[in-house]
N, CA, C and O atoms as a MOPAC input file, in Angstrom:
PM7 MOZYME 1SCF
protein

 N      0.85700 1    -1.17100 1     0.00000 1
 C      0.00000 1     0.00000 1     0.00000 1
 C      0.90600 1     1.23800 1     0.00000 1
 O      1.79500 1     1.37600 1     0.84100 1
 N      0.66300 1     2.11700 1    -0.94600 1
 C      1.50900 1     3.29400 1    -1.06700 1
 C      1.04300 1     4.38700 1    -0.12200 1
 O     -0.04800 1     4.32600 1     0.44500 1
 N      1.88200 1     5.36800 1     0.03000 1
 C      1.56800 1     6.50200 1     0.89900 1
 C      0.29500 1     7.20400 1     0.42200 1
 O     -0.52400 1     7.62800 1     1.23700 1
 N      0.13000 1     7.32700 1    -0.88600 1
 C     -1.05100 1     7.99300 1    -1.43200 1
 C     -2.32100 1     7.19800 1    -1.12200 1
 O     -3.36800 1     7.78000 1    -0.83700 1
 N     -2.22400 1     5.87000 1    -1.17900 1
 C     -3.37600 1     5.02300 1    -0.84600 1
 C     -3.78000 1     5.18300 1     0.61500 1
 O     -4.96500 1     5.24800 1     0.94200 1
 N     -2.79100 1     5.24500 1     1.47600 1
 C     -3.07000 1     5.41500 1     2.90400 1
 C     -3.72700 1     6.76200 1     3.16300 1
 O     -4.69100 1     6.85100 1     3.92300 1
 N     -3.21500 1     7.79700 1     2.54200 1
 C     -3.78500 1     9.14200 1     2.71600 1
 C     -5.21000 1     9.18200 1     2.18200 1
 O     -6.08300 1     9.79400 1     2.79800 1
 N     -5.45700 1     8.53600 1     1.03800 1
 C     -6.80700 1     8.50100 1     0.47500 1
 C     -7.76600 1     7.76100 1     1.42000 1
 O     -8.90600 1     8.18800 1     1.60300 1
 N     -7.30900 1     6.66400 1     2.01400 1
 C     -8.15200 1     5.91300 1     2.94900 1
 C     -8.46300 1     6.74900 1     4.18500 1
 O     -9.58900 1     6.72600 1     4.68100 1
 N     -7.48700 1     7.47600 1     4.67700 1
 C     -7.70900 1     8.34200 1     5.84200 1
 C     -8.69400 1     9.44400 1     5.49700 1
 O     -9.57000 1     9.76100 1     6.30100 1
 N     -8.56600 1    10.04000 1     4.30300 1
 C     -9.49900 1    11.08200 1     3.87700 1
 C    -10.92600 1    10.55000 1     3.78100 1
 O    -11.87500 1    11.23000 1     4.16900 1
 N    -11.07400 1     9.32800 1     3.26000 1
 C    -12.40900 1     8.72100 1     3.17800 1
 C    -13.00400 1     8.52200 1     4.57600 1
 O    -14.18400 1     8.78700 1     4.80100 1
 N    -12.18500 1     8.06000 1     5.49400 1
 C    -12.64600 1     7.83400 1     6.86900 1
 C    -13.03800 1     9.14900 1     7.53100 1
 O    -14.04900 1     9.21300 1     8.23000 1
 N    -12.26300 1    10.17600 1     7.32100 1
 C    -12.58600 1    11.48900 1     7.88000 1
 C    -13.90900 1    11.98800 1     7.31100 1
 O    -14.74100 1    12.51900 1     8.04800 1
 N    -14.10700 1    11.82200 1     6.02000 1
 C    -15.35000 1    12.24600 1     5.38300 1
 C    -16.54900 1    11.50500 1     5.97400 1
 O    -17.58600 1    12.10700 1     6.25400 1
 N    -16.39600 1    10.18100 1     6.16300 1
 C    -17.47900 1     9.38300 1     6.73600 1
 C    -17.78200 1     9.82100 1     8.16300 1
 O    -18.94900 1     9.92700 1     8.54200 1
 N    -16.76200 1    10.07400 1     8.94400 1
 C    -16.96500 1    10.50600 1    10.32400 1
 C    -17.62400 1    11.88700 1    10.40400 1
 O    -18.44200 1    12.14200 1    11.28800 1
 N    -17.26100 1    12.76900 1     9.47400 1
 C    -17.88800 1    14.09000 1     9.45100 1
 C    -19.37800 1    13.97800 1     9.13200 1
 O    -20.19100 1    14.70600 1     9.70300 1
 N    -19.73800 1    13.06800 1     8.22200 1
 C    -21.15500 1    12.86400 1     7.89800 1
 C    -21.92200 1    12.34800 1     9.11200 1
 O    -23.03400 1    12.79900 1     9.38500 1
 N    -21.33500 1    11.41600 1     9.82900 1
 C    -21.98400 1    10.88000 1    11.02600 1
 C    -22.13100 1    11.97200 1    12.07800 1
 O    -23.16400 1    12.06300 1    12.74100 1
 N    -21.11800 1    12.78700 1    12.23100 1
 C    -21.16700 1    13.90200 1    13.19800 1
 C    -22.28400 1    14.87000 1    12.84500 1
 O    -23.02000 1    15.32600 1    13.72000 1
 N    -22.40900 1    15.18200 1    11.55200 1
 C    -23.48200 1    16.07500 1    11.11700 1
 C    -24.85500 1    15.46900 1    11.39900 1
 O    -25.76900 1    16.16900 1    11.83400 1
 N    -24.99700 1    14.17600 1    11.15300 1
 C    -26.26800 1    13.51100 1    11.43500 1
 C    -26.61800 1    13.60200 1    12.91700 1
 O    -27.76400 1    13.86300 1    13.28400 1
 N    -25.63200 1    13.38700 1    13.74400 1
 C    -25.88000 1    13.42400 1    15.18600 1
 C    -26.18100 1    14.84200 1    15.66400 1
 O    -27.03900 1    15.03300 1    16.52500 1
 N    -25.49700 1    15.82400 1    15.12300 1
 C    -25.72300 1    17.20600 1    15.53400 1
 C    -27.06800 1    17.72900 1    15.05500 1
 O    -27.70500 1    18.52200 1    15.74800 1
 N    -27.50700 1    17.29900 1    13.88500 1
 C    -28.72500 1    17.83200 1    13.29900 1
 C    -29.98300 1    17.09600 1    13.73100 1
 O    -31.08400 1    17.48500 1    13.34100 1
 N    -29.84600 1    16.04300 1    14.52700 1
 C    -31.05100 1    15.34800 1    14.97700 1
 C    -31.79300 1    16.25800 1    15.94800 1
 O    -31.19000 1    16.87400 1    16.82700 1
 N    -33.10600 1    16.33100 1    15.77600 1
 C    -33.88400 1    17.31400 1    16.52200 1
 C    -34.07100 1    16.95900 1    17.99000 1
 O    -34.06300 1    17.85200 1    18.83700 1
 N    -34.23800 1    15.69000 1    18.31000 1
 C    -34.54800 1    15.32900 1    19.69100 1
 C    -33.34400 1    14.79400 1    20.44600 1
 O    -33.48300 1    14.36800 1    21.59300 1
 N    -32.19400 1    14.80400 1    19.85000 1
 C    -31.02200 1    14.27000 1    20.51000 1
 C    -30.89700 1    12.76700 1    20.31500 1
 O    -29.88700 1    12.17300 1    20.69400 1
 N    -31.90400 1    12.15400 1    19.73400 1
 C    -31.84200 1    10.72300 1    19.44200 1
 C    -31.19000 1    10.52700 1    18.09500 1
 O    -31.01800 1    11.47500 1    17.32800 1
 N    -30.83500 1     9.30500 1    17.81500 1
 C    -30.24000 1     9.00800 1    16.52600 1
 C    -31.28300 1     9.18300 1    15.43100 1
 O    -32.46000 1     8.88700 1    15.63500 1
 N    -30.85700 1     9.65500 1    14.28900 1
 C    -31.80000 1     9.83200 1    13.19400 1
 C    -32.27200 1     8.47900 1    12.68300 1
 O    -31.68800 1     7.45100 1    13.02600 1
 N    -33.31000 1     8.46600 1    11.87800 1
 C    -33.96100 1     7.23600 1    11.44400 1
 C    -33.03900 1     6.19600 1    10.84500 1
 O    -33.00600 1     5.05800 1    11.31300 1
 N    -32.28700 1     6.56500 1     9.81400 1
 C    -31.42800 1     5.58800 1     9.13900 1
 C    -30.33900 1     5.09400 1    10.07500 1
 O    -30.03200 1     3.90200 1    10.09900 1
 N    -29.76300 1     5.98500 1    10.83300 1
 C    -28.69300 1     5.60300 1    11.74400 1
 C    -29.24200 1     4.76300 1    12.88900 1
 O    -28.59500 1     3.81300 1    13.33000 1
 N    -30.41300 1     5.10300 1    13.36400 1
 C    -31.02300 1     4.33700 1    14.45100 1
 C    -31.36200 1     2.92600 1    13.99600 1
 O    -31.18700 1     1.97200 1    14.75400 1
 N    -31.84300 1     2.78500 1    12.77200 1
 C    -32.15600 1     1.45100 1    12.26000 1
 C    -30.89800 1     0.59500 1    12.14800 1
 O    -30.92500 1    -0.60500 1    12.42000 1
 N    -29.79100 1     1.22700 1    11.74300 1
 C    -28.54600 1     0.47300 1    11.62100 1
 C    -28.07800 1    -0.01900 1    12.98300 1
 O    -27.60800 1    -1.15100 1    13.09400 1
 N    -28.19300 1     0.79900 1    14.01600 1
 C    -27.69000 1     0.40200 1    15.32600 1
 C    -28.65600 1    -0.51500 1    16.05400 1
 O    -28.24600 1    -1.20900 1    16.98400 1
 N    -29.92500 1    -0.54400 1    15.66700 1
 C    -30.91200 1    -1.35000 1    16.37400 1
 C    -30.95700 1    -2.79100 1    15.87000 1
 O    -31.63300 1    -3.62500 1    16.47400 1
 N    -30.27200 1    -3.09900 1    14.80800 1
 C    -30.31900 1    -4.46500 1    14.30000 1
 C    -29.60900 1    -5.39700 1    15.26500 1
 O    -28.64300 1    -5.01700 1    15.92800 1
 N    -30.10200 1    -6.61700 1    15.33000 1
 C    -29.49600 1    -7.59000 1    16.20900 1
 C    -30.04400 1    -7.56800 1    17.62000 1
 O    -29.57400 1    -8.32600 1    18.46800 1
 N    -31.01700 1    -6.72800 1    17.89500 1
 C    -31.56500 1    -6.65800 1    19.24500 1
 C    -32.95800 1    -7.26700 1    19.30000 1
 O    -33.73300 1    -6.96100 1    20.20600 1
 N    -33.27900 1    -8.12000 1    18.34600 1
 C    -34.59800 1    -8.75200 1    18.33300 1
 C    -34.73500 1    -9.68400 1    19.52500 1
 O    -33.77200 1   -10.33700 1    19.92700 1
 N    -35.93100 1    -9.74300 1    20.08600 1
 C    -36.19700 1   -10.68300 1    21.16400 1
 C    -36.44900 1   -12.04400 1    20.54400 1
 O    -37.24100 1   -12.17900 1    19.61200 1
 N    -35.77300 1   -13.04000 1    21.06400 1
 C    -35.92800 1   -14.38200 1    20.52700 1
 C    -36.82800 1   -15.17800 1    21.46200 1
 O    -36.54700 1   -15.28400 1    22.65500 1
 N    -37.89900 1   -15.73100 1    20.93000 1
 C    -38.85300 1   -16.49400 1    21.72100 1
 C    -38.62100 1   -17.98000 1    21.52500 1
 O    -38.34300 1   -18.44500 1    20.42000 1
 N    -38.74100 1   -18.72100 1    22.62900 1
 C    -38.61200 1   -20.17100 1    22.55600 1
 C    -39.97900 1   -20.78600 1    22.32700 1
 O    -40.99600 1   -20.26400 1    22.78500 1
 N    -39.99100 1   -21.88700 1    21.62000 1
 C    -41.23600 1   -22.61600 1    21.41800 1
 C    -41.58600 1   -23.33800 1    22.72200 1
 O    -40.70400 1   -23.58300 1    23.54500 1
 N    -42.85500 1   -23.67800 1    22.91600 1
 C    -43.23600 1   -24.42600 1    24.12300 1
 C    -42.48100 1   -25.74900 1    24.24900 1
 O    -42.15600 1   -26.17600 1    25.35700 1
 N    -42.20200 1   -26.39600 1    23.11900 1
 C    -41.46000 1   -27.65000 1    23.16100 1
 C    -40.03700 1   -27.42800 1    23.66800 1
 O    -39.51900 1   -28.21700 1    24.45800 1
 N    -39.42000 1   -26.35600 1    23.21100 1
 C    -38.05900 1   -26.05200 1    23.65700 1
 C    -38.04700 1   -25.72800 1    25.14600 1
 O    -37.15200 1   -26.16200 1    25.87100 1
 N    -39.03200 1   -24.96900 1    25.60100 1
 C    -39.12400 1   -24.66900 1    27.03200 1
 C    -39.26800 1   -25.95000 1    27.84700 1
 O    -38.65500 1   -26.09300 1    28.90400 1
 N    -40.08000 1   -26.87700 1    27.35000 1
 C    -40.29800 1   -28.14000 1    28.05900 1
 C    -39.00900 1   -28.96300 1    28.11200 1
 O    -38.70300 1   -29.56700 1    29.14000 1
 N    -38.25000 1   -28.99100 1    27.00600 1
 C    -36.98800 1   -29.73100 1    26.99800 1
 C    -35.98900 1   -29.12500 1    27.97900 1
 O    -35.28500 1   -29.84800 1    28.68300 1
 N    -35.93300 1   -27.80500 1    28.02000 1
 C    -35.01600 1   -27.13000 1    28.94200 1
 C    -35.42300 1   -27.39300 1    30.38400 1
 O    -34.57100 1   -27.66600 1    31.23000 1
 N    -36.70600 1   -27.31300 1    30.66800 1
 C    -37.19600 1   -27.56800 1    32.02800 1
 C    -36.90600 1   -29.00400 1    32.45000 1
 O    -36.48800 1   -29.24300 1    33.58200 1
 N    -37.12200 1   -29.95700 1    31.55700 1
 C    -36.86500 1   -31.36300 1    31.87600 1
 C    -35.38000 1   -31.59700 1    32.13700 1
 O    -35.01900 1   -32.33200 1    33.05700 1
 N    -34.52900 1   -30.98100 1    31.34200 1
 C    -33.09100 1   -31.13800 1    31.53100 1
 C    -32.66200 1   -30.55300 1    32.86600 1
 O    -31.83400 1   -31.13800 1    33.56400 1
 N    -33.22000 1   -29.40200 1    33.22600 1
 C    -32.86800 1   -28.78100 1    34.50500 1
 C    -33.34500 1   -29.64100 1    35.66900 1
 O    -32.63300 1   -29.78000 1    36.66300 1
 N    -34.52800 1   -30.21500 1    35.56200 1
 C    -35.04100 1   -31.09100 1    36.62200 1
 C    -34.15200 1   -32.31500 1    36.78300 1
 O    -33.92000 1   -32.76900 1    37.90300 1
 N    -33.64900 1   -32.85700 1    35.66700 1
 C    -32.71800 1   -33.99500 1    35.75300 1
 C    -31.42900 1   -33.58400 1    36.45300 1
 O    -30.89300 1   -34.34800 1    37.25500 1
 N    -30.92500 1   -32.38600 1    36.16100 1
 C    -29.70600 1   -31.90800 1    36.82200 1
 C    -29.93800 1   -31.74800 1    38.32200 1
 O    -29.09100 1   -32.13000 1    39.12900 1
 N    -31.10500 1   -31.17400 1    38.69900 1
 C    -31.42000 1   -30.99800 1    40.11800 1
 C    -31.53800 1   -32.35200 1    40.81600 1
 O    -31.04700 1   -32.52300 1    41.93200 1
 N    -32.18800 1   -33.31000 1    40.16000 1
 C    -32.34500 1   -34.63500 1    40.75200 1
 C    -30.98200 1   -35.30300 1    40.95400 1
 O    -30.74400 1   -35.92200 1    41.99100 1
 N    -30.10100 1   -35.18400 1    39.98300 1
 C    -28.76100 1   -35.76400 1    40.08600 1
 C    -27.99400 1   -35.11600 1    41.23300 1
 O    -27.31500 1   -35.79900 1    42.00000 1
 N    -28.10500 1   -33.80200 1    41.34300 1
 C    -27.41800 1   -33.07600 1    42.40600 1
 C    -27.98400 1   -33.46400 1    43.77800 1
 O    -27.23400 1   -33.64600 1    44.73700 1
 N    -29.29900 1   -33.58600 1    43.85900 1
 C    -29.95000 1   -33.95500 1    45.11900 1
 C    -29.54900 1   -35.37600 1    45.52800 1
 O    -29.30800 1   -35.63900 1    46.70600 1
 N    -29.47900 1   -36.29200 1    44.55400 1
 C    -29.08400 1   -37.67000 1    44.84300 1
 C    -27.63800 1   -37.72300 1    45.32700 1
 O    -27.31900 1   -38.47000 1    46.25300 1
 N    -26.78300 1   -36.95100 1    44.71700 1
 C    -25.38400 1   -36.92400 1    45.12600 1
 C    -25.24800 1   -36.35200 1    46.53900 1
 O    -24.42600 1   -36.82600 1    47.32300 1
 N    -26.04100 1   -35.34600 1    46.86200 1
 C    -25.98700 1   -34.74900 1    48.19300 1
 C    -26.51300 1   -35.73000 1    49.24000 1
 O    -25.97100 1   -35.81700 1    50.34100 1
 N    -27.56400 1   -36.46400 1    48.89700 1
 C    -28.12700 1   -37.43800 1    49.82400 1
 C    -27.13500 1   -38.57800 1    50.06800 1
 O    -26.98600 1   -39.05400 1    51.19300 1
 N    -26.46000 1   -39.00700 1    49.00000 1
 C    -25.47200 1   -40.07900 1    49.12500 1
 C    -24.28100 1   -39.60500 1    49.97500 1
 O    -23.74200 1   -40.37900 1    50.76600 1
 N    -23.88200 1   -38.37400 1    49.81900 1
 C    -22.77000 1   -37.83300 1    50.59500 1
 C    -23.15900 1   -37.69800 1    52.06400 1
 O    -22.31200 1   -37.84800 1    52.94500 1
 N    -24.43500 1   -37.41400 1    52.33400 1
 C    -24.89800 1   -37.27300 1    53.71300 1
 C    -24.93200 1   -38.62200 1    54.42300 1
 O    -24.79000 1   -38.68100 1    55.64400 1
 N    -25.11800 1   -39.70300 1    53.67400 1
 C    -25.15900 1   -41.03900 1    54.26200 1
 C    -23.78400 1   -41.49800 1    54.72000 1
 O    -23.67500 1   -42.31000 1    55.63800 1
 N    -22.75300 1   -40.99300 1    54.10100 1
 C    -21.38600 1   -41.45400 1    54.41000 1
 C    -20.92300 1   -40.93700 1    55.71000 1
 O    -19.80000 1   -41.22500 1    56.12500 1

């Protein structure tokens, strides 16, 4: 990468940052503007489990509790 390429990349980054700064400064309510807010809000969807998945998780946890309780009871006998 040549010196000119590096300078061009830095100039592009500065330009992008200035645009973001302008968007943030010009927002009326202090919140992120629509397009920027949509970009940052992605990935925050609530994920719901199916009833079957909940039942499998509950059954697995009950098995773990039973195993732990049995081990504690066996240790108390010794």
